[in-house]
C-alpha positions in Angstrom: 101.2 90.7 107.4 105.0 92.2 107.0 106.6 93.6 110.2 107.7 96.1 108.6 104.4 97.6 106.8 103.0 96.6 110.1 104.1 99.6 112.4 104.0 101.9 109.7 100.8 101.3 109.6 100.6 102.2 113.6 102.9 105.4 113.1 100.8 107.0 109.9 97.3 106.6 112.4 99.4 107.6 115.2 100.7 111.3 112.7 96.7 111.4 111.1 95.5 111.3 114.3 98.1 113.9 115.9 97.3 116.1 113.1 93.1 115.8 114.2 94.6 116.4 117.5 95.9 119.1 117.1 94.1 120.8 114.7 91.5 120.4 117.3 93.3 122.5 119.5 94.5 125.2 117.8 90.1 125.5 116.4 89.2 125.0 120.1 91.6 128.0 121.2 90.3 130.3 117.8 87.1 131.3 117.1 86.1 132.6 113.4 85.5 136.4 113.4 82.0 137.6 114.7 81.9 140.8 112.8 80.9 141.9 116.6 83.4 143.8 117.8 86.4 145.9 114.9 89.0 145.4 118.3 89.2 142.1 119.5 91.7 141.9 122.4 93.3 138.6 123.2 92.1 136.8 120.5 94.2 138.5 117.0 93.8 135.0 115.2 90.6 136.1 114.7 91.6 138.4 112.1 93.5 136.3 109.8 91.3 135.8 106.5 89.7 138.9 106.9 90.3 142.6 105.2 91.6 145.8 107.2 91.7 149.2 105.9 93.9 152.1 107.8 91.8 154.5 109.9 92.5 158.6 109.5 93.8 160.0 112.9 93.2 163.2 114.8 94.3 166.4 112.7 96.9 167.1 115.9 98.2 163.6 115.4 98.7 163.5 111.0 102.0 165.0 111.7 102.5 161.8 113.8 102.4 159.4 111.8 101.5 155.6 112.9 103.2 153.6 115.1 103.8 149.9 115.0 104.3 149.0 111.4 108.0 147.5 110.9 108.7 145.8 107.3 110.7 142.9 109.4 109.2 142.1 112.0 112.0 139.8 113.8 113.8 142.7 113.7 111.2 145.0 115.6 111.8 146.4 119.4 108.8 147.6 121.3 111.1 150.1 123.0 112.6 150.9 120.7 113.2 150.6 117.0 115.6 151.5 114.6 114.5 153.2 111.6 115.2 151.4 109.3 112.5 148.8 110.2 109.9 151.0 110.4 108.0 150.9 107.6 108.3 154.1 105.3 109.3 156.1 107.9 108.6 159.8 108.8 110.8 162.7 110.8 110.4 160.6 114.1 110.6 156.4 114.4 106.4 156.0 113.2 104.8 155.8 109.6 104.1 158.9 107.5 100.6 159.5 107.2 100.2 159.7 103.7 101.9 156.6 103.3 99.0 154.3 105.5 95.5 156.2 105.4 93.3 154.7 103.6 95.1 151.9 102.6 93.2 148.1 102.5 95.3 145.3 103.6 94.5 140.8 103.9 95.6 138.9 107.2 97.1 135.9 106.1 98.8 135.3 109.3 99.1 136.0 113.0 102.7 135.7 114.3 103.9 135.8 118.0 106.5 138.1 119.1 109.9 136.3 118.8 111.0 137.7 122.3 107.7 135.8 124.0 109.7 132.5 124.7 112.2 134.4 126.8 110.4 137.2 128.1 106.7 136.4 128.0 106.0 139.0 131.1 106.9 141.5 128.6 106.5 140.7 125.6 103.2 137.6 125.5 100.3 140.2 124.9 102.2 141.5 121.4 102.6 139.5 117.9 102.3 140.5 114.2 99.5 141.1 111.7 101.3 139.8 108.7 100.0 142.4 106.5 99.0 142.2 102.1 98.6 144.5 100.2 97.5 142.7 97.3 97.1 146.0 94.9 100.8 146.1 94.9 102.1 143.2 96.4 103.6 144.3 99.4 104.3 142.4 102.4 104.1 145.0 106.1 103.6 143.5 110.0 101.7 145.6 112.8 102.5 145.1 116.1 99.2 143.9 118.1 98.8 144.7 121.7 96.2 142.2 123.1 95.6 144.9 125.9 94.8 148.3 123.4 91.9 149.7 122.6 89.4 149.7 119.9 90.8 153.8 119.6 94.2 152.6 119.8 93.6 150.4 116.8 94.8 152.0 113.5 92.0 149.6 110.9 88.0 149.4 110.3 87.6 145.5 109.4 85.7 145.2 106.6 83.6 142.2 107.7 83.2 144.6 111.1 81.5 147.6 108.6 79.7 145.5 106.4 77.5 144.1 109.7 76.8 147.3 110.9 75.7 148.5 107.6 73.1 145.3 107.9 72.3 145.5 111.6 72.4 149.7 111.8 70.2 150.5 109.1 66.7 152.1 109.5 67.5 152.2 113.4 66.2 155.3 115.6 68.7 157.4 117.9 67.9 159.2 120.2 70.7 161.3 121.4 72.8 162.3 124.9 72.2 165.8 126.1 75.7 166.4 125.6 76.4 164.6 122.5 75.1 166.2 119.5 76.7 169.5 119.8 76.3 172.5 117.4 75.6 169.7 114.4 75.6 170.8 111.1 72.6 168.9 108.5 75.1 167.9 105.6 72.3 169.4 102.9 72.9 172.8 103.3 75.7 173.4 105.4 74.5 175.0 107.7 73.2 174.4 112.0 70.2 171.5 112.6 67.0 173.4 113.3 65.7 170.8 115.6 68.1 169.1 118.3 65.6 169.1 121.0 66.2 166.5 124.4 64.3 163.7 123.2 64.8 164.0 118.6 64.7 161.2 117.4 67.0 160.3 114.1 67.1 157.9 111.5 69.4 155.6 110.4 69.9 155.9 107.1 72.7 154.1 106.2 77.0 153.4 107.4 79.9 154.7 105.7 83.8 155.1 105.2 84.2 158.9 105.6 86.2 159.1 102.5 89.0 161.5 103.6 89.5 159.9 106.8 88.3 156.8 106.8 86.1 156.6 110.1 83.2 155.0 110.1 80.1 157.2 110.0 76.4 157.0 110.3 73.3 159.1 108.3 71.8 160.5 110.2 67.8 161.9 109.3 65.2 163.7 111.6 61.0 163.9 111.5 62.3 167.9 109.9 64.3 166.1 107.1 67.4 167.4 108.9 70.4 165.0 108.4 73.9 164.7 109.6 76.8 162.5 109.6 78.2 161.7 113.2 81.1 159.0 113.9 80.2 155.6 114.8 81.7 155.9 118.4 78.3 157.6 119.4 76.3 154.6 118.9 79.1 152.2 120.1 77.3 151.0 123.2 81.7 150.2 124.0 82.8 153.8 123.4 84.6 155.5 126.6 82.5 157.9 128.3 79.1 156.7 129.1 76.7 156.3 127.1 76.1 158.6 124.0 72.5 156.9 121.9 70.3 155.0 122.5 67.4 153.5 119.8 64.0 154.5 121.1 63.2 151.0 122.4 66.3 151.6 125.2 65.4 154.6 126.1 61.7 153.8 127.0 62.8 151.2 128.4 64.7 153.0 130.8 62.6 155.8 131.6 60.1 153.1 132.8 63.6 151.4 135.1 65.5 154.6 136.3 62.1 157.4 135.9 62.4 160.7 134.6 64.6 162.5 137.0 67.4 159.8 137.3 67.6 159.1 134.0 67.2 163.2 132.6 70.7 162.5 134.8 71.7 160.0 132.5 71.6 161.5 129.8 73.3 164.0 130.9 76.0 161.3 131.4 75.3 163.4 135.4 75.5 161.1 138.3 74.3 162.0 142.3 74.3 159.6 145.4 71.2 157.3 145.0 72.1 156.5 141.8 72.5 152.0 140.8 75.4 150.9 139.5 74.0 151.1 136.1 73.0 154.0 135.8 76.4 154.6 136.7 77.7 153.2 134.1 75.6 154.5 130.8 76.0 158.3 132.5 80.2 157.6 132.8 81.4 154.3 130.9 83.5 151.6 131.9 85.8 152.7 135.4 89.8 152.5 134.7 89.2 149.8 137.9 87.4 148.8 139.8 88.5 147.9 144.4 86.3 146.1 146.5 86.2 145.3 149.9 83.4 143.5 151.2 79.8 145.4 150.8 82.2 148.3 150.1 82.8 149.2 145.9 85.1 151.4 144.6 85.0 152.4 140.5 87.9 155.0 139.2 87.5 156.9 136.6 89.4 159.5 135.9 87.2 162.3 136.1 86.3 161.0 139.8 85.9 158.1 141.8 82.3 156.4 143.0 81.5 155.0 145.9 79.1 152.1 145.8 77.7 149.6 149.2 75.5 147.6 147.9 74.2 148.3 144.9 73.4 152.2 145.6 76.2 154.9 144.8 77.2 156.7 148.1 79.6 158.7 147.9 81.3 160.6 144.9 84.9 161.7 145.1 
């Protein structure tokens, strides 16, 4: 065999092997989107190929608009942005509310922040979702924070929404005491008459609110009263303690904790003698946990819980 041809074949095989290894490495570090979480945290590559719909904002935040949407990601500055680079800028440095609410984009790429190599400590947490609105042929970039939260993430992932439709339909919930405050019957637009502790509510459907594009559940009780609640009310990962339990969960916890303890949990009340599991259900995930031997301290915005082993010993 000609020596040059032989060397060329060796190089070609090496390049093919390297390409295979590179592809395998990328796949090993990027999981496909599983539709379990709307906000995926440290692995935004999962969003590639997904469709995102911009959520509405609370009434008191609409004037402020949306942060993080830019025209050219290479010119973006996390701390102080150029108003000319902000997509459809409003009065300040944010995008106008009406320019984005309800719009849907396809994620075509996820790009690392350009300054990550020079200053990884400050910029590695940021990347850019390259978004395309195919209906008008427009591209915009969203600055994604891998240390953010579902609360700060301004999108509903359509795959997540469709998964919730499949999973939640016909599920029956019992809400904590403070979760449903003065609910309104959507059939007659009057106050619900039957909302006692332990009332069961069956999910008839999952919808996107046509006004604010928020994920919501249509629920009905045994008296044919219907209410609409935000998805966060039944999301076990939401902040502030668990607000709703399936009937199966309710019966399991009632048997496990006893009536008095579980009633405290349902009222988002913590008391000394309760276990970590009870406290987590009542108050949600702590902002910070510190350990010192068998003593564990959970810090919340509303107070501090101190545990010895698995039992709450002090509330500060």
